[in-house]
N, C-alpha and C positions, 0 to 999 in steps of 0.2 A: 976925791970928795963926791964925785957923782955916783960912783958905784954903790957906796953905803946907802946913799939917799934912795936909789932905785930898790935896794933890797928892803929897806925899812918901809918904803911906800907899798911894796908888794905884800908885805906881811899882813897888814889889816885886811886886805882883800881876801887872802887865804883864810883868815880867821872868821870873816863874815860868811863866806860861802861854805864853810865846813858843815857837814851834817853828821848826826850820831852814827857811830860805827854799828853796823848791823849786828856784829857778834855781841856787843853790849846790850843791844835791845833784846836779842834772844836769850842772853843769860839772865837779864832781870826777869823775863817772863818764865824762867825755869826750864827753858828748852835747850840750853847749851851749858855745858860744864865749863869751869874756870880754864883759862889758858894754860897750856902746859908750861913747864919750866923753860923749854926751848923757845916757845913763842914769847915768854916774858923777857928772856935774855935778849932776843932780837929787838923787842920794843925798847929795852934799856939802852942798847947800843945806838939805836936811831935817835933816842932823846939825847944822848951824850953828844953825838955828832951835831945835832941841831943847836945844842948849847954852845959848843965850841964855835960854830959858825956865827951865832949871834954875838959872842964876845969879840970876835974878830971885826965884826961890823961896827961895834960900839967904840972902837979906838978913836975915831975922829968924829965926835957928834957935833951937831949944829943945834940952833935953837928949834928949828923945825924938826930936826931929827929927835931932839929930846922929847917934844910933844908927841911925836909918832911912837918913840919908845914907851911913853906912858900908856898910850892906847894899846900898843902891841903887847906890853906887859900885862895889861888887864885881859886882853883876849887870850893870851896864852895861859893865864890862870884859869880862865873859863874852860879852855881845852883840857887843862890838867885836872879839872874836877872829876870826870868820870872814873879814873882809877881810884880816887878817894871814895867815891860812891860805891864802887865795887867792893872796896874793903870794908867800909863800915856803914854805908847808907842804909836807910829803911827798906830799899827795894829788895835787898837780900833776905830780910826777915819776911817780906811779903811772899817771895817765891817759896820760902820754907813753909810758910802757912798754907799756901796754895796746894802744896804737895800733901800736907797733913789733911786738908779738907777733901782732896780727891781720894785718899785712902779711906776716910771715914765714909764717903759716899758709896764706895765700893762694898765696904762692910755692910752698910745698910741695904744695899741691893741684894747681897747674899742672904741677909736675914729674912727677906720677904718670902713667904712660903709659896711654892709653886703647886697649884692644884693640877694633878694629872688628869687627862681625859679618861673616861670610862673605857675599859678594854672591850674586847669583842667576846661574847659568850653565846651559848646555845641552849641553855635551859636544863631543866630537870631530865632524868631518864624517862622516856615516854612509855611507861608501862603502868598498868593498873593491877589490881588484885586478880590473879589468874586462877583462883579456886573454881572448881567445876560448877558449884551451885551459885557463884557470884558472877562468873563470866557470861551467863546467859542474859543478864540484865545489863542496862546501860550505866556507864560511868564515864566522866570526862577523863581523857588522857592527860596526865601532868604536863604542863607546858609553861613557858615564859609568858609574861604579860604583854610584851611588845609585839605589835602586829606587823605583818609584812608591809613594806612600802607599796604605795599605789602603783599598780602596773606590774608588779613582780608576782611570780608564782613559785610554788614548791611541789615537787613530787616526791612521795616517800614510800619505800618498801620496808616494811617492818616484820620481823618474825620473833615469836616468843614461845618458850616451851616451859612447862611446869610439871613437876612430879608431886602427886598428892597421895596421901594414905591416911585415912580416917576410919577406924573400926570401933564403933560405940554401940552399946545397947543401954538405953535409959528409959524407965517408966513406960515401957511398951513401944518405944521408938527404936528402930534399927537403922543404922547408918553404916554402909559398907562402900567406901570409896577408895579404889586402888587403881590408879590410872595416870596417864600423862595427857595433858591438854596442850595442843599445839594451835597457834594462831598465826596466820599470814595476812597482813593488812596492806591494802593499797590505799593511799591517801593523797588527795590533791587539795592544795590551798591557794586561794587567790587574794591578793591585797588590793584594796581600794581606798579612796579617800575617807570612806566612812568606817572601814574595819576590814575584817578578814573572814573569808568564808572557807569552811573545811568540809569535804565529803570523804567519808571513810567507808571503804568496802572490805569487810573481812571474810576470810575463809578459815574454817575451824576443822579440827580432827581430834576426836577422843580415841586414844589408842593405848596399846599395851606399853609401848616405849621402850627405853634402854637404860634409864638412869638410875634404877634401884640400887645396883651393886655400887655404883660410883658415889651415890649419896650416902649409903651405909658406910662406906670406907671413909668418906670426907667427915662425917659425924664422929666416927670412932677416932680419927686422927685429931680432931680438935677438942675431943672430950665432950661433945654435945650428946643430948639424948638420942638414942637410935630408934626409939618408938617401937612400932610393931614389925618393922622390916626384918629382923632376924627370924621372926616366927612365921613368915609367909614366903611363898615362892617369889622369886625375882621377876619383874616384868610381867606381872599378872594383870588381869583387867576385871574390875567390878565397879559398877555405877548403879547403886541400888540404895533407895531410901524408902522406908516404910514408917509412917507416923502412927501415933497411938490410936488413930481412928480407923486404921486398916488401909489408908490410901497409899498407893505405891508409885514411886518414880523410878523406872527401870530403863536405862539408856543402853542401847546396843553399842558395840565397839567398832572402831575402825571405819567410820563413815565420814569421809571427807566431803565438805560441801560449803555452800554460801552461808555466812552468818547474817546478823542483822545489820542493814545499812543504816548509817547515822549521818546527820547534817548539823554542823555547828557554826555559830557566829560569835565573833569576838570583836569588841571595839574598845578603844582606849578612853579613859575619862578625861575631862578637860584639864585636870591638874597635873597630868603626866609630863614628865620632862626627860632629859637625857639620862639622868641617874635613877630616878624613881618613876615607876610606871604602874598604874592601877587600871586594870581593865575588867570589863564585865563579859559574861559569856552566856549563851543560851543554846540549847541543842534538843534534838528530837531523834529517837531511834525507832526505825520502822521494822515490823516483824517479817522480814524477808528470809530468815533462817527457819529451818525445819526443827520444830521443838521436839518431835519424836526421837530425834538423834542427838539432842542436846546442843544443837547449833544456834538456838535462840529461845526466847521465853514464849514466843507466840503472841505477846502483847506490845503495845506501843508505850515507850517510856519518854519522859521529857526531863530536862534539867536546866537549872540556872546556876551560876557561879561567879566567883571573883578570882582574879589572878594578880598577884603583886610581885614585883621584882625591884631589887636595889643593887646597883652596879658600882664597883670600885674599879681600881686599875687592874688588880689581879684576882679579886674575889667578887662573887656575885651570890646573892641570897634570893630565894624564891619561896612563895607560899600560895597554895590554892585552897579554896573552900567551895564546896558544891552542895547543892540540895537536889536530889533525884526523886522524881515522882514515878513510882513503879506502877505500870499499867497491869491490867488483869492477865495473868499468864494462862496458858493452856491447862496447866496442872492446877485447877482451881481449888482442889481440896487442900492445898497447902496455903498457909497464911503468907501473903506477900506485904512487905512494909516499905514505906518511903524512908529514904536513908540520907544521912550526911556523910560525905567523903572529903578527902583533901590530902595535901602533902605539905611537907617543908623540906627544903633542899639547899645545898650550897654547892658552889662550883669554884674551882681554882685553876687559874691559867698556869700550867706547869712550864710549858714551852710555847713558842710561837704557833705551833700546830697541834698541841696536846693540852686538853683540859681534863681534870678529875672531878667526879661528882659523888657526893654522899647524900643520901635521901631517906626519909621516913614517910611511908604511906599509911593512911589509916581510913577505915570504912566501917559503916554499920552493916549488918547482915540483912540482905533483902528478903530472905525466905526463912520462915520459922519451922525448924524441924522438930523441936522438942528436946534436943540434946543440948544441955547448958553450955558445955565447952565449945560447941559448934556455933551456937546462935549469938555469941557475944561479938563485940567489936573487934575488928582485926588491926593488927599493927605489923608492918613489914619494914625490914631494913635493906636498903639497896646501896650498892657501890658500882660505879662504872666510869666510863671516860668518853670523851669525844675526840675524834682524830680527823683533822682537815686533810682530805686526800687531794684536793684541788681547789682552784678559786671558788667554785661553786658546788663542790661535792663533799659531804661530810658522812663519816661513819661513826656511830655510837654503839657502844657495847657495855654489858654489865651482867650482874647477877643479883638475886634477891633471896632472902631468907625470912621465914616467919619468926616474929618475936613473941607471938602468942600462939601456941600450938593449936592445931585443928582449924583455925580461922583463915589460914592462907596456905599456899603451897609450901611443902617442906623445903623445896629448892627450885629455883627457876633461872633461866637465861633469857636475855634479850639482845637483838642486834637490829640496827636500822641504818639504811642508806637514805640520804636526803640530798636531792638535787634542787638547786634554785636556778631559775631562768626567767 
């Protein structure tokens, strides 16, 4: 009789000290799958064995034992409740609801738009109208609005070549232009807290050239007008203008020399940000080139302008607008005019080190010749690329064609190396 009593007395102690099974807690919180069939069978066998042991102990009950049986039975019912909760309890519905909420939160996170940071870009093709009567006067080089960071500098070597042919006679005015104009420019830029300073030192050469046959074949292949090229010798040289009053501009060939030095300043407006930038520019051109050989105008020009850019992840857009005040040139008998110039351009990042650029340049004519087709506003179409050669070394190249005949070169090329340090 003592043995059953000891067993029954021990049962309440076991029930009172029992704590929830960790697996049950994990399952209710949705972190553990239901027990496998093998585990459930093992639990069933343990329960059966415990039941048989309890029945053997109840064969000789006493009053005390009966009271303990009542307590033990109640505790065993409490212990047996968790399997019922696992099967039908509300916790199972909560875990399923938590899973649905988690999926919904993930979907909402995926729907939130992610704004990509603006990409790295290098601006429009850095070339202006290279027509022989325009290149002697100042104009801003197309560029992006963003200024160099404070303390950084850039050194640029740029070369440009253009082929020109205009042969016109109108109301007593004679224009005979048949030459190539080559320009080689050294440029240095400094960045500061207040803006960017640029000094450009050009060298120019008006020469016979070599592109006449290439351009004639190119125009014939594309079905473009061939102009006067088939009627005149290839790679000839003429730089002659005579207006209706008898004044003559006659430039000798193949004279390489210094052009007109220019100094420019660019600063960003206060509203500029990482994507949109608006900047203002001011510049002056000094008469350091020899006007007798067409290397400069002989006068001091000045200009002001605005530059705007808008950046996306793969695309960038640019716009420049300038007003140039033309100083009195050495050939005073020809009428000189203040002019508006500018450009619009777009840039596309093709690969991590390649960018493509399309551009349109426009400019008014700074010198009145008396030939209507020559004195009107120019429009040029340009295509090119930027290629990153190193971490701080960039090469840019491209070509340009006149969209309005006689107002710009028939064809031209540009190349530029840019080092940042």
